N, C-alpha and C positions, 0 to 999 in steps of 0.2 A: 795491725788490727785497729779499727776505729773505736772511739769511745762508745758509740752506740752499740757496737758488737760486744764490747766488754760488759756493758750494762745488761744486754740481753742474755749473755751467757750466764752471768751471775744470777739473774732472775730465774732462768730455767732450772739451774741446779739447786739454788737455795730456797726458792719459793715453790716451784712446781715439782721439785724432787726428781728431776730426770737424771738418769745415769750420766756420769761425766764422759764416758767413752762415746755415748750416743750424741751428746752435745758436741764433742770434739769432731766426730764424723760429719755432723751437720754443717759445721763451720769450716771444715777442711783444715783443721789445725791438729797439732799433736796433743795427746792426752795430758802430757806434762804441763803444757801451756795452760790448760783448763785448771789443773791441780794448783798451780802457783796462783792463778787469779782467785780461786776460791779461798785459798789460805789467807790471802790479803783481805778479802771481804770479811772473813770470819774474825780476823784479828783486829779489824778496824770498824767500829760501829758507824762511823761517818763515811764509809766507803762509797756508798751510792751518792750521797750528797756531794762528795768531792768530785766524783766522776761527772755528775750533772753540772757542777760549777765549771769544770774544765771544758765541758761541751759548750756551755753558754759563752764562756770566754773565747772559745775558738770561733763560734758563730759571730760574735761581736767583731773579732779581729778580721774575719772574712768580709763582713758587711762594711766595715770602715774602708777596707781596701777597694771593694766594689764601688763605693761612693766616689773615691778619688779617681778611679779608672773611668767611671761614667762621666765625671767632670772633664777629664781629658778628651773623651769622645765628643762631648757637647761643645767644647772649645776647639774642635777640629785639630787637636794635637796629633802629630804623626807618631804613632806608637810603632817604632821600628824594631824593638827587641824586648824580651822579658826582663833583661838586665836593666834597661832604661826605667821600666815601671818599678822594679824592685828597689832601685836606688831612690826613686821619688817617694815611695812608701816609707822607706827607712828614714828618710829625712823629715817627713811630715808627721809620722805617727810614732808613738812611744814603743810600739811593738817592733820586733825584728822579723823580717820576712826573708825567706829563701827563694831563689829563682824557681825551684821546683814548685813551691806553693803558689807563686804568682802565676806560673803557667797553668796550673790546675784551675785556679780561680777564673782566669780569662777563657780557658777552653771549655771547662766542664760547667761552671756556674754561669758564665756570661755568653756562652756559645760563640765566642770569637774565634777566628781562624787566621792563620799566618799565610798570606798570599802575596804573590808578586805584585808590585806597584804598577799601575797603569799610568804612564806618563801622558799628561794632557797639557794644552797651552796654558800659559800663566794665568790668564783671566777667564778660563773656561767656566769655572764654578764661582765667579764673583757674584755678589748679590744682584747686580744689575742684569747679568746674563741669565741668572736663575729666574728672575722676574720676567724677562723677555721670553724665555722658554715656556714659562707658565702661561703667559698671555697667548702665545701661539697655540699651546695645547688646548686651551679653552676654546679658541676660535675654531681649531680643527675639529674638535669634538662636536661643536655646535653645527658645523657644516655637515658632518657625517650623520648627525641626528636628523638633519633636514633632508637626508637622502641624496645629498650631492655626490656626484662622481668626481673623485680626485685623481688627477693624472700627475704623477711625480716625474719631473724631467731632470736628468743629470747627464754628465759626460765622464768618460774615462778613456783609457787607451790600452792596447795590447802591444807590449814591446818584446815578448818572448812567447814561445809556444808551449813551454813545459813549466807548469807552476807547482810541481810536486816538491814538497819541502821535507818529507820524512819517508824512510823506507826501512824495511827489515833487512838485516845483513847477517851473514854467518860470522862466527868468531874468527878474527884474523883478516877478514876481507875489509877493503876500504869502503867508505860510504859516500864516495864522490859520484857526481852525475853531471855529464856534459850538458851545457845549456846552449841553445841556439837562439840568437837574438833575431827578432823580426825587424827588418829594415827595408823601407821606412816603416815606422810603427803604424799600427792601425788605430784610428780614432773611432770611438763609439759615442753615439748620443742615443739615449733611450728614453721612452716615456712609458711608465707602468701605471695602469689605472686600477681602481679598487675592484673591478670585476675580474682582474687577472690578465687582461689584454696587454700586449707589449708592442710598442711602436719603436722600431730599431733602425738606426742609420749607421753604416760602416763606410769609412773612407780613409784613403791614404794621404792624409793631410792633417796638420795641426788644427785643433779646434780654435776658432776665433769668432768674432762677431758675425762674420759673413757665413760661416758654416752653421752657426746657431740660427741665423735668420733663415737660411735655406731649410733647416729642420722644422722650424716653427711654421713656415709657409706650407711645407709639405704636410705637416700635421693638421693644419687648419683645413687643407683640401680634403684630407682623408676623413676628418670629422664631419665636414660639410656633406660629403658623399654618404655618410652613414645616417645623419640626421641634421636637418638644416638649423633647427633651433637648439643645438647642443649647448650653447653658451648659457642657457637658462639654468641648467643643473650640473654644470661642469666647472671645476676650478683647477688651474694649473699650479702645481706646487713646486717651488724652486728653493734651493738652499740659500743661505743668507749669512753674510759676515759684516760687510762694511756699508756705510750710508753715503749715497750720492744725491745730487739734486738735479732735476731736469725741468726747466720751465717752471720753477718755483714749487715743484712737486717732489717731496722726499721719497726716495726709493732705496731699499736695502738690497744689495746684490753681493755675490761672492767673487766669481771669476773676473779677471781684468777685462776680458772681452765683454762681460756683462756691464761693467761699470762705465757706461758712456750714455750720453743723451741719445745717441742713435739707437742703442739697444732699447731704451725705454720708449722712444718714439715708434720703433718697429712693433713692439708688443702692444702699444696703445693703438696703432694703426690696424693691427689684426684683431683688435677688440678682445684680447685674451684676458679672461678673468684670472688674475694672479694672486697667489698667496705665498708669502715668504716664511720659511721656517724661523724659529727662534735661533739666536746665535749659538753655534756649536751643537745643533740638534741633529747629530749624525744618525741617531737611532730612529728619527722620525722620517728617514728617507728610505723607502723600499728599494730604490735603485742601488743603494750600497750593498744590500743583501744580494741583489741580482748580480752585481759585479763580483762579489765574493764567491758566489756559486759558479759563475762562468769561469773565473780564474782559479779553478781548482782541478788539479790533475794535469794530464797531458792533452793539449788541444789538437795535436797532430800525431796520434799514435802510429799511423801507417807511414809517416815521414813522406807525405806528398810534397813534391817540390812546389815552392811558392815564389812569387816575384811580382813585379809591377804589372806584368801583362796577364 
């Protein structure tokens, strides 16, 4: 029973003169518990003051703990367990905390949740990369506000036909599932634009600078056939990790077959309006969502025979 409930019970019985059995029923406690509480209140003139003092001390104790936990969050400390926080609080503060109390403070008072860690690259969230992602986001939003059409281009591959990862099973049955590899694997290059149109290329070869050049040339022919002046309101969005230089022009590209002067000269020759994402901006690439949706479930449920021919 909380201190607030004890104060409320004593107030209802001693001040409002409500029957003890009715108060016990309201708070779902035994009548004997109410009787003992009322006896203490009647025998101690400072009963309410003492309860209020305890309640204030409890709030101060909770607030001091929350300040230290907030400081840990601000400093990007990895809070991997309630025991870790409990130990830190007991070292820094004069009060003694229990693990159960700390869990309650983090979960109920601070709305924190214990979740699986998502492993990312070492420098993904460095200050430099955060600033680069921010600058990219500002530029992308400006382009969208101008009514520009964005075509996100990316590549992936299909090396199996069954991407199911979970299934229901009866008790005692195994949960295994035979997988069939696709050999040679199928390479995909797609372009997704803001209107929802998808430009897709499938081939049985590893993607390299030559396949990307073929895709971009085919994409340009397709866009030219739709509207001759498409370059005025269209931007090609590519992902970005490393920086290279071509003819004294810095360019940021990710895949090895992108990182060449030939790739830059090809895009410049096609007069492609290019925008590169910020470093590690995976969420900014609609192609990643398309790949995730495509590689979901069984791609060949009827077991149609496949091959090179």
